[in-house]
C-alpha positions in Angstrom: 89.6 107.4 96.2 88.2 106.5 100.3 89.8 104.4 102.8 87.4 101.1 101.7 89.3 100.7 98.6 93.1 100.6 99.7 94.5 98.0 102.3 97.2 96.1 103.4 97.6 92.1 102.6 99.4 90.0 104.5 99.9 86.9 102.5 101.3 83.5 102.8 104.3 82.3 100.7 103.8 78.9 102.1 100.7 78.4 100.4 100.4 81.9 98.0 96.9 82.8 99.8 96.5 86.0 101.5 95.7 85.5 104.9 94.4 89.2 106.4 93.4 92.1 104.8 94.2 95.3 107.1 91.5 98.6 105.5 92.8 102.3 107.0 94.8 103.7 104.4 93.7 105.7 101.5 96.6 106.0 98.8 99.3 103.3 98.0 101.4 100.8 100.6 105.4 102.0 101.0 107.2 100.0 103.9 106.0 98.0 105.9 107.5 95.9 109.2 106.3 93.5 111.8 107.3 94.0 115.6 110.4 91.4 116.7 106.7 89.8 119.0 104.7 89.8 115.3 101.3 90.7 116.9 101.9 94.6 115.5 102.3 95.9 112.3 104.2 99.1 111.0 102.6 100.8 108.3 103.7 103.7 105.9 102.1 105.6 102.7 101.2 108.2 100.4 98.6 109.3 102.3 100.8 110.8 104.8 100.0 108.2 107.4 101.9 105.7 109.6 99.6 103.3 111.0 100.1 100.8 113.6 98.0 97.9 113.5 97.4 95.0 115.8 97.8 91.6 114.2 95.8 90.0 117.1 93.0 91.8 116.0 93.1 93.0 112.8 91.9 96.8 114.5 94.2 100.1 113.4 95.4 100.9 116.9 97.4 104.2 116.1 97.9 106.9 113.1 100.2 109.9 112.5 99.2 112.1 110.3 101.7 113.5 108.9 102.5 116.3 106.2 104.0 114.0 103.2 104.0 111.0 101.6 106.3 108.5 103.9 108.3 105.9 102.0 109.9 103.6 104.5 109.5 102.3 108.4 110.9 99.8 110.6 
């Protein structure tokens, strides 16, 4: 599986529509957490990475590569 096949989808539950798709993880995403100002998102995955995303640019800002899957951030 390559990184383009796994994505984080952010939904507007009021409209039940996908608002943003973030591409980067190469495994299932286990956890997400928004910054207090809702400008950043941190995600963790089976691919043993933690990723920090800018929701303004919808880009991956930082990748932390670890030796094991990360089950939870926040």
